DRENFISE-160799 format. One line per field, with one value per residue: residue number from 1; residue in three letters; x, y, z of N, C-alpha, C in turn. Coordinates in nm, 3 decimals. Atoms other than C-alpha are relative to their C-alpha. Layout:
DRENFISE-160799
pos: [NUM;...]
code: [Ala;...]
n_px: [X;...]
n_py: [Y;...]
n_pz: [Z;...]
ca_px: [X;...]
ca_py: [Y;...]
ca_pz: [Z;...]
c_px: [X;...]
c_py: [Y;...]
c_pz: [Z;...]
END
This chain:
DRENFISE-160799
pos: [1;2;3;4;5;6;7;8;9;10;11;12;13;14;15;16;17;18;19;20;21;22;23;24;25;26;27;28;29;30;31;32;33;34;35;36;37;38;39;40;41;42;43;44;45;46;47;48;49;50;51;52;53;54;55;56;57;58;59;60;61;62;63;64;65;66;67;68;69;70;71;72;73;74;75;76;77;78;79;80;81;82;83;84;85;86;87;88;89;90;91;92;93;94;95;96;97;98;99;100;101;102;103;104;105;106;107;108;109;110;111;112;113;114;115;116;117;118;119;120;121;122;123;124;125;126;127;128;129;130;131;132;133;134;135;136;137;138;139;140;141;142;143;144;145;146;147;148;149;150;151;152;153;154;155;156;157;158;159;160;161;162;163;164;165;166;167;168;169;170;171;172;173;174;175;176;177;178;179;180;181;182;183;184]
code: [Unk;Unk;Unk;Unk;Unk;Unk;Unk;Unk;Unk;Unk;Unk;Unk;Unk;Unk;Unk;Unk;Unk;Unk;Unk;Unk;Unk;Unk;Unk;Unk;Unk;Unk;Unk;Unk;Unk;Unk;Unk;Unk;Unk;Unk;Unk;Unk;Unk;Unk;Unk;Unk;Unk;Unk;Unk;Unk;Unk;Unk;Unk;Unk;Unk;Unk;Unk;Unk;Unk;Unk;Unk;Unk;Unk;Unk;Unk;Unk;Unk;Unk;Unk;Unk;Unk;Unk;Unk;Unk;Unk;Unk;Unk;Unk;Unk;Unk;Unk;Unk;Unk;Unk;Unk;Unk;Unk;Unk;Unk;Unk;Unk;Unk;Unk;Unk;Unk;Unk;Unk;Unk;Unk;Unk;Unk;Unk;Unk;Unk;Unk;Unk;Unk;Unk;Unk;Unk;Unk;Unk;Unk;Unk;Unk;Unk;Unk;Unk;Unk;Unk;Unk;Unk;Unk;Unk;Unk;Unk;Unk;Unk;Unk;Unk;Unk;Unk;Unk;Unk;Unk;Unk;Unk;Unk;Unk;Unk;Unk;Unk;Unk;Unk;Unk;Unk;Unk;Unk;Unk;Unk;Unk;Unk;Unk;Unk;Unk;Unk;Unk;Unk;Unk;Unk;Unk;Unk;Unk;Unk;Unk;Unk;Unk;Unk;Unk;Unk;Unk;Unk;Unk;Unk;Unk;Unk;Unk;Unk;Unk;Unk;Unk;Unk;Unk;Unk;Unk;Unk;Unk;Unk;Unk;Unk]
n_px: [0.163;-0.084;0.060;0.075;-0.115;-0.068;-0.116;0.031;0.042;0.001;0.038;0.161;0.103;0.015;-0.107;0.121;0.122;0.051;0.075;0.121;-0.038;0.112;0.031;-0.033;-0.128;-0.065;-0.069;-0.063;-0.102;0.029;0.075;0.134;-0.012;-0.006;0.140;0.120;0.039;0.082;0.202;0.042;-0.028;0.156;0.126;-0.004;0.026;0.141;0.031;0.076;-0.119;-0.041;-0.074;-0.038;0.034;-0.166;-0.146;-0.001;-0.018;-0.094;-0.136;0.017;-0.013;-0.160;-0.024;0.090;-0.076;0.068;0.100;0.129;-0.073;0.079;0.196;0.053;-0.033;0.066;0.177;0.100;-0.009;0.064;-0.151;-0.176;-0.032;-0.012;-0.129;0.072;-0.151;-0.073;0.081;0.148;0.055;-0.069;0.148;-0.018;-0.058;-0.141;-0.070;-0.040;0.121;-0.057;-0.110;0.116;-0.016;-0.026;0.021;-0.107;0.050;0.018;0.160;0.074;-0.075;-0.142;-0.021;0.032;0.001;-0.146;-0.021;0.089;-0.147;-0.147;0.031;-0.043;-0.117;0.066;0.134;-0.054;0.022;0.111;-0.014;-0.048;0.072;0.007;-0.088;-0.021;0.088;-0.023;-0.098;0.012;0.121;-0.036;-0.116;0.098;0.012;-0.125;-0.076;0.200;0.019;-0.126;-0.022;-0.150;0.014;-0.057;-0.126;0.036;0.073;-0.133;0.004;0.094;0.018;-0.066;0.010;0.100;-0.030;-0.063;0.076;0.101;-0.066;-0.006;0.122;0.006;-0.112;0.041;0.049;-0.097;-0.010;0.141;0.054;-0.134;-0.015;0.122;-0.002;-0.110;0.079;-0.077;-0.124;0.035]
n_py: [-0.036;0.028;-0.011;0.065;0.084;-0.011;-0.087;-0.103;-0.069;-0.153;0.007;-0.046;0.045;0.140;0.100;0.014;0.159;0.048;-0.032;0.122;0.006;-0.044;-0.098;-0.105;-0.038;0.068;-0.139;-0.086;-0.072;-0.082;-0.040;0.013;-0.106;0.007;0.047;-0.121;-0.145;-0.042;-0.039;-0.096;-0.100;-0.019;-0.079;-0.128;-0.078;0.006;-0.064;0.111;-0.049;-0.182;-0.015;-0.001;0.098;0.093;0.023;0.077;0.141;0.060;-0.004;0.115;0.091;0.065;0.031;0.102;0.173;0.101;0.007;-0.086;-0.175;-0.039;0.048;-0.157;-0.074;0.026;0.026;-0.103;-0.011;0.104;0.060;-0.010;0.156;0.101;0.025;0.138;0.090;0.072;0.125;0.004;-0.052;-0.115;-0.012;0.006;-0.141;-0.043;0.134;-0.014;0.069;0.074;0.019;0.025;0.087;-0.038;0.101;0.127;-0.018;-0.086;-0.072;0.021;-0.091;0.037;0.138;0.033;-0.107;0.017;0.036;-0.054;-0.115;0.094;0.019;-0.074;0.016;0.121;-0.095;-0.152;-0.160;-0.023;-0.067;-0.100;-0.056;0.074;0.011;-0.137;-0.035;0.077;-0.030;-0.116;0.010;0.072;-0.064;-0.085;0.065;0.054;-0.061;-0.034;0.082;0.112;0.118;0.067;-0.014;-0.106;0.035;-0.009;-0.140;-0.122;0.103;0.002;-0.118;-0.032;0.086;-0.059;-0.143;-0.021;0.035;-0.093;-0.024;0.075;-0.019;-0.107;0.016;0.072;-0.054;-0.107;0.041;0.025;-0.137;-0.101;0.039;0.010;-0.121;-0.065;0.042;0.169;0.006;-0.043]
n_pz: [0.114;0.132;0.157;0.090;-0.016;-0.076;-0.054;-0.143;-0.007;-0.037;-0.125;-0.058;0.120;-0.057;0.097;0.099;-0.056;0.106;-0.006;0.030;0.135;0.140;0.086;-0.006;0.010;0.140;0.053;0.200;0.088;0.081;0.057;-0.025;-0.043;0.106;0.058;-0.099;0.064;0.136;0.056;-0.076;0.094;0.098;-0.104;0.016;0.113;0.024;-0.080;-0.139;-0.172;-0.001;0.008;-0.180;0.003;0.080;-0.046;-0.115;0.037;0.060;-0.103;-0.117;0.091;0.023;-0.084;-0.032;-0.015;-0.016;0.060;-0.037;0.021;0.183;0.026;-0.094;0.091;0.133;-0.032;0.046;0.175;0.088;0.057;-0.059;-0.056;-0.127;-0.031;0.044;0.005;0.108;-0.008;-0.009;0.123;-0.020;0.041;0.159;0.008;0.039;0.033;0.146;0.138;-0.050;0.105;0.064;-0.032;0.128;0.061;0.041;0.106;0.121;0.101;0.070;0.082;0.056;0.122;0.103;0.067;0.046;0.101;0.118;0.061;0.050;0.104;0.104;0.123;0.103;0.049;0.023;-0.094;-0.036;-0.141;-0.003;-0.165;-0.114;-0.089;-0.109;-0.115;-0.122;-0.062;-0.050;-0.154;-0.099;-0.061;-0.123;-0.163;-0.103;-0.131;-0.113;-0.107;-0.085;0.075;0.104;0.185;0.092;0.106;0.067;0.032;0.043;0.110;0.046;0.031;0.152;0.088;0.022;0.037;0.118;0.110;0.023;0.053;0.116;0.108;0.046;0.125;0.112;0.084;0.079;0.130;0.073;0.087;0.091;0.081;0.048;0.004;0.067;0.126;-0.006;0.109;0.177]
ca_px: [1.752;1.876;1.695;1.578;1.840;2.016;2.169;2.130;1.810;1.773;1.727;1.324;1.254;1.117;1.360;1.165;0.901;0.801;0.472;0.122;0.144;-0.198;-0.254;-0.239;0.071;0.238;0.605;0.577;0.820;0.927;0.742;0.401;0.492;0.564;0.222;0.041;0.185;0.067;-0.285;-0.217;-0.111;-0.395;-0.642;-0.504;-0.487;-0.829;-0.892;-1.012;-0.709;-0.648;-0.321;-0.287;-0.412;-0.158;0.164;0.042;-0.027;0.215;0.513;0.302;0.315;0.716;0.737;0.492;0.635;0.327;0.046;-0.212;-0.047;-0.093;-0.456;-0.518;-0.385;-0.563;-0.886;-1.111;-1.028;-1.153;-0.945;-0.687;-0.457;-0.550;-0.240;-0.208;0.082;0.315;0.127;-0.205;-0.404;-0.281;-0.627;-0.662;-0.557;-0.245;-0.144;0.018;-0.238;-0.183;0.055;-0.196;-0.248;-0.026;-0.194;-0.071;-0.048;-0.080;-0.365;-0.569;-0.518;-0.168;-0.123;-0.404;-0.248;0.087;-0.061;-0.249;0.132;0.281;0.022;0.087;0.365;0.146;-0.187;0.025;-0.078;-0.451;-0.382;-0.267;-0.505;-0.621;-0.340;-0.286;-0.600;-0.559;-0.266;-0.336;-0.644;-0.439;-0.154;-0.455;-0.538;-0.239;-0.130;-0.501;-0.471;-0.074;-0.094;0.189;0.214;0.369;0.635;0.369;0.139;0.460;0.500;0.202;0.192;0.492;0.434;0.080;0.209;0.467;0.203;-0.037;0.257;0.329;-0.022;0.010;0.300;0.159;-0.138;0.080;0.197;-0.084;-0.208;0.132;0.088;-0.235;-0.226;0.108;-0.144;-0.007;0.268;0.245]
ca_py: [1.446;1.290;1.499;1.344;1.039;1.081;1.406;1.647;1.791;2.203;2.256;2.266;2.084;1.736;1.458;1.342;1.060;0.841;0.994;0.797;0.744;0.914;1.162;1.454;1.411;1.268;1.450;1.648;1.645;1.873;1.807;1.772;2.189;2.231;2.080;2.311;2.621;2.553;2.516;2.842;3.037;2.894;2.998;3.342;3.384;3.256;3.521;3.272;3.474;3.861;3.944;3.970;3.639;3.456;3.568;3.468;3.142;3.071;3.153;2.907;2.642;2.681;2.642;2.335;2.028;1.797;1.663;1.835;2.204;2.169;2.042;2.382;2.565;2.426;2.304;2.535;2.576;2.375;2.124;2.152;1.866;1.663;1.642;1.245;0.990;0.810;0.555;0.685;0.810;1.120;1.340;1.326;1.728;1.700;1.358;1.351;1.230;0.897;0.785;0.674;0.313;0.218;-0.086;-0.432;-0.433;-0.251;0.007;-0.126;0.160;0.155;-0.168;-0.146;0.229;0.014;-0.217;-0.010;0.191;-0.150;-0.226;0.041;-0.088;-0.384;-0.109;0.106;0.359;0.313;0.256;0.543;0.774;0.497;0.440;0.837;0.851;0.542;0.694;1.001;0.894;0.639;0.857;1.064;0.749;0.679;0.978;1.008;0.605;0.517;0.234;0.058;0.141;0.458;0.327;0.157;0.459;0.667;0.371;0.397;0.765;0.785;0.521;0.661;1.033;0.907;0.753;1.013;1.197;0.967;1.032;1.344;1.397;1.159;1.364;1.659;1.503;1.370;1.740;1.902;1.652;1.706;2.083;2.106;1.927;1.529;1.351;1.417]
ca_pz: [4.781;4.386;4.065;3.763;3.706;3.995;4.003;4.327;4.328;4.376;4.730;4.817;4.518;4.522;4.328;3.984;4.028;3.713;3.634;3.499;3.156;3.073;2.796;2.995;3.125;2.863;2.802;2.412;2.184;1.974;1.725;1.910;2.020;1.657;1.522;1.831;1.689;1.295;1.406;1.637;1.315;1.090;1.354;1.374;1.018;1.004;1.255;1.539;1.827;1.874;1.803;2.160;2.225;1.988;2.127;2.410;2.319;2.096;2.365;2.602;2.340;2.319;2.677;2.715;2.834;2.819;2.583;2.806;2.845;2.380;2.393;2.657;2.369;2.103;2.258;2.177;1.755;1.524;1.399;1.612;1.727;2.010;2.142;2.069;2.211;2.054;1.887;1.893;1.560;1.443;1.300;0.896;0.952;0.942;0.798;0.470;0.163;0.150;-0.196;-0.488;-0.529;-0.861;-1.039;-1.158;-1.513;-1.833;-1.975;-2.177;-2.411;-2.429;-2.548;-2.824;-2.892;-2.970;-3.149;-3.370;-3.411;-3.498;-3.732;-3.955;-4.110;-4.272;-4.344;-4.473;-4.215;-4.174;-3.822;-3.777;-3.602;-3.395;-3.281;-3.167;-3.024;-2.822;-2.722;-2.599;-2.391;-2.242;-2.127;-1.979;-1.747;-1.664;-1.520;-1.338;-1.243;-1.187;-1.432;-1.628;-2.017;-2.097;-2.282;-2.475;-2.528;-2.629;-2.871;-3.019;-3.062;-3.277;-3.469;-3.536;-3.600;-3.834;-4.059;-3.992;-4.120;-4.435;-4.565;-4.520;-4.739;-4.962;-5.028;-5.064;-5.342;-5.517;-5.548;-5.643;-5.895;-5.992;-5.959;-6.220;-6.482;-6.413;-6.654;-7.013]
c_px: [0.097;-0.135;-0.014;0.186;0.117;0.097;-0.086;-0.139;-0.022;-0.057;-0.164;-0.087;-0.011;0.061;-0.126;-0.039;-0.007;-0.134;-0.106;0.008;-0.134;0.052;0.044;0.099;0.173;0.142;-0.034;0.130;0.011;-0.083;-0.147;-0.062;-0.030;-0.148;-0.124;0.031;-0.014;-0.110;-0.042;-0.002;-0.031;-0.115;0.022;0.008;-0.142;-0.095;-0.087;0.060;0.058;0.146;0.094;-0.003;0.107;0.091;-0.057;0.000;0.127;0.145;-0.059;0.067;0.134;0.015;-0.076;0.083;-0.123;-0.120;-0.151;0.019;-0.051;-0.137;-0.060;0.033;-0.076;-0.152;-0.115;-0.024;-0.023;0.069;0.114;0.031;-0.041;0.141;0.014;0.176;0.079;-0.064;-0.150;-0.056;0.059;-0.186;0.059;0.046;0.089;0.080;0.049;-0.117;0.063;0.057;-0.152;0.044;0.092;-0.060;0.091;-0.042;-0.021;-0.161;-0.002;0.078;0.118;0.044;-0.092;0.088;0.164;-0.027;-0.068;0.153;-0.001;-0.030;0.006;0.069;-0.078;-0.147;0.070;-0.044;-0.165;-0.006;0.000;-0.051;-0.039;0.037;0.067;-0.125;-0.005;0.112;0.018;-0.108;0.067;0.146;-0.059;-0.010;0.111;0.078;-0.117;0.006;0.127;0.001;0.123;-0.090;0.052;0.038;-0.115;-0.085;0.080;0.067;-0.093;-0.035;0.086;0.016;-0.104;0.012;0.079;-0.083;-0.073;0.117;0.034;-0.081;-0.041;0.088;-0.018;-0.161;0.000;0.031;-0.058;-0.052;0.097;0.006;-0.110;-0.034;0.091;-0.040;0.079;0.173;-0.064;0.090]
c_py: [-0.036;0.090;-0.109;-0.103;0.088;0.083;0.082;0.076;0.128;-0.040;0.052;-0.052;-0.199;-0.105;-0.045;-0.143;-0.024;0.059;-0.080;0.013;0.035;0.120;0.153;0.028;-0.064;0.114;0.028;-0.008;0.098;0.035;0.037;0.206;0.050;0.027;0.132;0.139;0.029;0.019;0.129;0.105;-0.017;0.050;0.133;0.033;-0.057;0.179;-0.030;0.099;0.121;-0.068;-0.096;-0.210;-0.111;0.008;-0.064;-0.155;-0.110;-0.009;-0.155;-0.158;-0.017;-0.039;-0.106;-0.135;-0.166;0.007;0.107;0.142;-0.001;-0.018;0.126;0.088;0.020;-0.040;0.028;0.053;-0.085;-0.023;0.000;-0.114;-0.012;0.031;-0.196;-0.057;-0.074;-0.133;0.002;0.069;0.146;0.108;0.008;0.171;-0.007;-0.137;0.069;-0.088;-0.163;-0.055;-0.097;-0.136;-0.046;-0.198;-0.096;-0.023;0.087;0.035;-0.067;0.082;0.034;-0.116;-0.001;0.133;-0.078;-0.143;-0.008;0.039;-0.112;-0.052;0.061;-0.009;-0.094;0.099;0.071;0.129;0.027;-0.001;0.091;0.095;-0.094;-0.019;0.159;0.037;-0.060;0.090;0.098;0.008;-0.120;0.041;0.117;-0.050;-0.040;0.067;-0.005;-0.147;-0.068;-0.078;0.034;0.043;0.056;-0.027;-0.005;0.064;0.093;-0.102;0.011;0.112;0.027;-0.120;0.087;0.155;-0.008;-0.073;0.068;0.113;0.010;0.042;0.141;0.107;-0.071;0.089;0.121;-0.005;-0.024;0.153;0.115;-0.076;0.042;0.112;0.029;-0.072;-0.157;-0.023;-0.017;-0.157]
c_pz: [-0.148;-0.035;-0.082;-0.007;0.063;0.006;0.084;-0.102;0.035;0.152;-0.026;-0.112;-0.010;-0.134;-0.089;0.046;-0.128;-0.008;-0.069;-0.150;-0.041;-0.077;0.046;0.033;-0.026;-0.029;-0.141;-0.022;-0.071;-0.131;0.030;-0.053;-0.150;-0.091;0.033;-0.106;-0.162;0.048;0.072;-0.117;-0.120;0.065;0.042;-0.132;-0.068;0.109;0.141;0.179;-0.127;0.020;0.129;0.101;-0.088;-0.004;0.076;-0.035;-0.061;0.110;0.138;-0.118;0.014;0.135;0.026;-0.010;0.013;-0.102;0.050;0.008;-0.205;-0.004;0.078;-0.096;-0.142;0.020;-0.035;-0.157;-0.035;-0.047;0.013;0.046;0.109;0.019;0.019;0.049;-0.077;-0.011;-0.044;-0.136;0.037;-0.101;-0.099;-0.025;-0.057;-0.026;-0.148;-0.097;-0.039;-0.188;-0.105;-0.057;-0.194;-0.021;-0.093;-0.130;-0.074;-0.036;-0.111;-0.139;-0.067;-0.041;-0.113;-0.089;-0.095;-0.039;-0.096;-0.061;-0.115;-0.151;-0.101;-0.084;-0.110;-0.062;-0.082;0.028;-0.017;0.122;0.085;0.129;0.074;0.083;0.071;0.078;0.149;0.102;0.082;0.132;0.075;0.089;0.075;0.104;-0.004;0.110;0.075;0.072;0.054;-0.080;-0.059;-0.110;-0.028;-0.081;-0.102;-0.029;-0.140;-0.161;-0.106;-0.058;-0.105;-0.103;-0.076;-0.045;-0.089;-0.125;-0.050;-0.107;-0.168;-0.094;0.001;-0.130;-0.123;-0.102;-0.064;-0.106;-0.062;-0.044;-0.048;-0.130;-0.136;-0.082;-0.192;-0.114;-0.037;-0.127;-0.085;-0.090]
END
């Protein structure tokens, strides 16, 4: 008599035979046992299991060989993972959140900020404040929607802030000249 993979079976045991591929008898992987352990930890932390029951189920989870054994350990717990065979959907509770989609094209406010910032050179800095406002709004939207155009928003912000600094320096110069009594 031979055991699994042609090795001799121990005395009194039947040789290894393939089992039907239903969910309850399908062999569990280490990752499946760890997922079940995570559910048990959460249930214990929420007060759904006593310390003794938690210890007993943890020991059983580490020794479980099939999905059926794992599912009996968490079947009475809310949002516990029903052990799923390879290829079956994983409950949403245990899945990573999907990545946010990356939008095509550039954020419209970022483009506007870059254009307004570039126009600061030709308008004497009059478009600086709108460039700063649209630049900050664009960066906020870009962080939220993951659109392209962060560089354009920064370009508009740089030109906008430089023009505003130029206007502040000009006003301070005019105030200083006016307070000194003006030119004689």
